[in-house]
Structures are given as structure tokens and as C-alpha cells.
C-alpha positions in Angstrom: 0.0 0.0 0.0 2.9 2.4 0.8 4.3 1.7 -2.7 0.9 2.5 -4.3 0.6 5.7 -2.3 4.1 6.8 -3.4 3.4 6.0 -7.0 0.2 8.0 -6.7 2.2 10.9 -5.3 4.6 10.8 -8.2 1.6 10.7 -10.6 0.1 13.8 -8.9 3.4 15.6 -9.1 3.6 14.7 -12.8 0.3 16.4 -13.4 1.8 19.7 -12.6 4.0 19.3 -15.8 0.9 18.6 -17.9 -0.8 21.9 -16.6 2.1 23.9 -18.0 2.6 25.0 -21.6 5.6 22.7 -21.8 8.0 20.9 -19.5 10.4 23.8 -19.3 8.0 25.8 -17.3 8.5 23.7 -14.2 12.2 23.6 -14.9 12.2 27.4 -15.1 10.5 27.6 -11.7 13.1 25.3 -10.2 16.0 27.2 -11.8 14.7 30.5 -10.6 14.2 29.1 -7.1 17.7 27.8 -7.1 18.9 31.2 -8.2 17.2 32.7 -5.2 13.8 34.0 -6.6 11.5 34.2 -3.6 8.3 33.8 -5.6 9.6 30.7 -7.4 10.8 29.2 -4.2 7.3 29.7 -2.7 5.6 28.2 -5.8 8.0 25.2 -5.7 7.1 24.6 -2.1 3.4 24.6 -3.0 4.1 22.1 -5.8 5.9 19.7 -3.5 3.0 19.9 -1.0 0.5 19.2 -3.7 2.4 16.1 -4.7 1.5 14.3 -1.5 2.7 10.7 -1.1 6.4 10.8 -0.3 7.9 12.1 3.0 10.7 13.7 0.9 8.1 16.0 -0.7 7.1 17.5 2.7 10.8 18.0 3.5 11.4 19.7 0.2 8.3 21.8 0.6 9.4 23.0 4.0 12.9 23.8 2.7 11.8 25.9 -0.2 9.1 27.6 1.9 11.8 28.5 4.5 14.1 29.9 1.8 11.3 32.1 0.4 10.0 33.2 3.9 13.5 34.3 5.0 13.6 36.6 2.0 10.4 38.3 3.2 7.8 36.7 0.9 4.6 37.5 2.8 2.7 34.4 1.7 5.6 32.1 2.3 6.0 33.5 5.8 2.3 32.7 6.5 2.7 29.3 5.0 5.8 28.5 7.0 3.8 29.6 10.1 1.2 27.1 9.2 3.8 24.3 8.8 5.1 25.0 12.3 1.6 25.3 13.7 0.5 22.0 12.3 3.7 20.0 12.3 3.6 19.8 8.5 7.1 19.0 7.3 8.5 20.5 10.5 8.4 19.7 14.2 5.3 21.3 15.7 6.4 24.6 17.3 3.8 27.2 18.3 6.5 29.8 19.1 8.0 29.5 15.6 4.5 29.6 14.2 3.7 32.8 16.0 6.9 34.4 14.9 6.3 33.7 11.2 2.6 34.6 11.4 3.8 37.9 12.9 6.3 38.6 10.1 3.5 38.0 7.6 0.9 39.9 9.6 3.1 43.0 9.8 3.2 43.0 6.0 -0.6 43.1 6.0 -1.7 39.5 5.2 -5.2 39.1 6.7 -4.9 35.4 7.1 -1.7 35.8 9.2 -3.2 38.6 11.2 -6.2 36.5 12.1 -4.1 33.4 13.1 -1.7 35.6 15.1 -4.7 37.1 16.9 -6.1 33.7 17.8 -2.7 32.7 19.1 -2.7 35.7 21.4 -6.2 34.8 22.6 -5.1 31.3 23.4 -1.6 32.1 24.6 -0.1 29.7 22.1 3.5 30.6 21.2 3.0 34.0 22.7 1.9 35.3 26.1 -1.9 35.4 26.4 -3.0 38.9 25.6 -6.6 39.7 24.6 -5.9 43.2 23.6 -3.1 42.1 21.2 -5.3 39.4 19.9 -8.2 41.7 19.3 -5.9 44.3 17.6 -4.6 41.8 15.1 -8.0 40.3 14.3 -9.5 43.8 13.9 -6.8 44.6 11.3 -7.8 41.6 9.3 -11.5 42.4 9.7 -11.0 45.9 8.5 -9.5 44.5 5.4 -12.7 42.6 4.7 -11.5 39.1 5.7 -14.7 37.2 6.6 -13.2 34.9 9.2 -11.9 37.9 11.1 -15.2 39.7 10.7 -16.9 36.6 12.1 -14.6 36.6 15.1 -15.3 40.3 15.8 -19.0 39.6 15.6 -18.6 36.7 18.0 -16.7 38.9 20.4 -19.6 41.4 20.5 -22.1 38.6 20.8 -20.5 36.8 23.7 -18.5 39.6 25.4 -15.2 37.9 24.8 -12.4 40.6 24.4 -15.1 43.1 23.5 -18.0 44.7 25.4 -21.2 42.7 24.7 -23.1 44.6 22.0 -25.6 42.5 19.9 -26.2 45.4 17.4 -22.4 45.4 16.7 -22.5 41.7 16.5 -25.2 41.9 13.8 -23.2 44.4 11.8 -20.0 42.3 11.8 -21.9 39.0 11.1 -23.6 40.6 8.2 -20.2 41.6 6.7 -19.0 38.0 7.0 -22.3 36.4 6.0 -22.5 38.3 2.8 -19.2 36.8 1.8 -20.5 33.3 2.4 -19.2 32.6 6.0 -21.4 29.8 7.2 -21.2 30.3 10.9 -21.7 34.1 10.5 -24.9 33.3 8.5 -26.1 31.0 11.2 -25.5 33.4 14.1 -26.9 36.3 12.1 -30.1 34.3 11.6 -30.2 33.4 15.3 -29.9 37.1 16.4 -32.6 38.1 13.8 -35.0 35.3 15.0 -34.6 36.4 18.7 -34.6 40.1 18.1 -31.2 40.6 19.7 -29.4 43.7 18.5 -32.0 44.1 15.8 -35.8 44.0 15.3 -37.2 40.5 15.3 -37.3 39.3 11.6 -38.3 35.7 10.9 -38.1 36.2 7.1 -34.5 37.4 7.0 -33.6 35.0 9.7 -35.0 32.1 7.7 -33.0 33.2 4.6 -29.7 33.3 6.4 -30.4 30.1 8.3 -31.3 28.4 5.0 -28.0 29.4 3.5 -26.1 28.0 6.5 -28.3 24.8 6.3 -27.4 24.5 2.6 -23.7 24.2 3.7 -24.7 21.4 6.1 -24.9 23.3 9.3 -26.9 20.9 11.5 -28.1 23.5 14.0 -29.3 25.7 11.2 -31.4 22.8 9.8 -33.0 22.4 13.2 -33.8 26.1 13.5 -35.3 26.1 10.0 -37.8 23.6 11.1 -38.7 25.7 14.1 -39.1 28.8 12.0 -41.3 27.0 9.5 -43.7 26.1 12.2 -43.9 29.8 13.2 -44.2 31.4 9.8 -47.1 31.9 7.5 -47.1 30.6 3.9 -46.7 34.2 2.7 -43.7 34.8 5.0 -42.1 31.5 3.8 -42.6 32.5 0.2 -41.0 35.9 0.8 -38.1 34.2 2.7 -37.4 31.8 -0.1 -37.3 34.7 -2.6 -34.8 36.4 -0.3 -32.7 33.2 -0.2 -32.4 33.3 -4.0 -31.4 37.0 -3.9 -28.8 36.5 -1.2 -27.3 33.4 -3.0 -26.9 35.5 -6.2 -25.3 38.3 -4.3 -22.8 36.0 -2.7 -22.0 34.0 -5.8 -21.6 37.1 -7.8 -18.8 38.2 -5.4 -17.0 34.9 -5.9 
């Protein structure tokens, strides 16, 4: 079985050659990487990670990612942080993960800012510090990153790291929900159904819950059934029309 897995890994890796105009494209990437081009080094790291199957691939992915990150490549720095955080091609090391996330975050990458913020919240690799965590997550949220917007919304909904303010929670959940964030859609629907931070609105609540349910959120599915018992046929028809409108808005952004 190990032999078959390794052969499959080699097959996947070979597909990357097929996707190029000719075989020299991958050779060019490797040559540029060896010459010190940070973007090529990052791309080569991604290629080796995609070609899963051999332990050597993970090692090579880590090596090329490290070379790129040390040159200041913002995405490689984030990717290297992930490798340390997950033990992917490297020994798991939360301190190293936080250091590389911070380098990337300081260059403005929203993914890195969010992950660094979470590490400060949890005290993983850095001293626990809610204020620092919030500051980094807010930077990402202000860039429009949906996961960060969801976390800000949750902070306002629960009172974690932020004053409890359901109207602010609604505002931030809406931002994330409109970008297709499933949990934001669910909690926005819940706040609307309960009239928390906003006027009670079963129709809009149903629409957001339906979108979350469509992405296999089990709690949303249960709440949909409750709402259906409470709503009139006219309300349900209006809600279903709204579902279609929201789906179009979200898919158009993608």
C-alpha cells in the first residue's frame, strides 16, 4: 500500500507538468528558485506539498518555503507559520508559528493577522493577551477578511475581548455572512430570530439560516424547522425569494 501511495504521489506531481505549456515551465521555476527568486521558491514549495505521497516532498516543501519566507515573501511567511503550527514538514512549534505569522501579519496579510490574533487569545507561542489578539483580528476584519469579521462579531455577541453589544455583532456578522461565511450566516439568523441587537425578523432569519443549512450546518437545519412552524405561507414564500437573492449576491462576489 505504501508503494501504491508513493506511485500516486509521483503521478500527482507529474500532473503539474501537464498543466504547464511545456515541461520547461517547471524547470524554469526550479531554476529561478535555485537562483534565489522568492516567488519561485514559494511556488515550488506549493508544488511539492500538492504532490503528497512521499515524505521527501514534505521536507522539500518545507525547505523551499523556508528559503522564500526568509527573503520576506509574505505568503511564504504565513505558509511557514502554518507548517510549524500543524507540524507539516517540521516539528510542531507554536513559538515559531507565531513568529512567522507575525512577520507576515506585519506586512498586512489578513490570514496571518487572524491566526496571530487567535494565538494571542489562546496564549499559544506568545503570552496570552486579549488586547493584542483583538488588535490583530481587527486589522484583518477591517481588510474585509470574513473569518476575522466573524470573530469580531462573536466577540460582540459573547462579550469575549469586547463589550457585549448585539447590534455590533449583527453588523459584523452581516459583513462575513455576505461573503459566504457559514457560521456568521447561522448566528446572524439566530440574532434576527430572537430580536437581539435588531428587530425580530423571521423572514430574513430564515433566509440566512437556509444558506447555513445548505452548507450542512446541522443547528441551522433544526432552527429552520422551528421557523417553518412559526411562519405563514406568505412569509415563507418571501423568505425563499430572499434566499435566492442572497445566493446570487454571494455567488456574484465569488
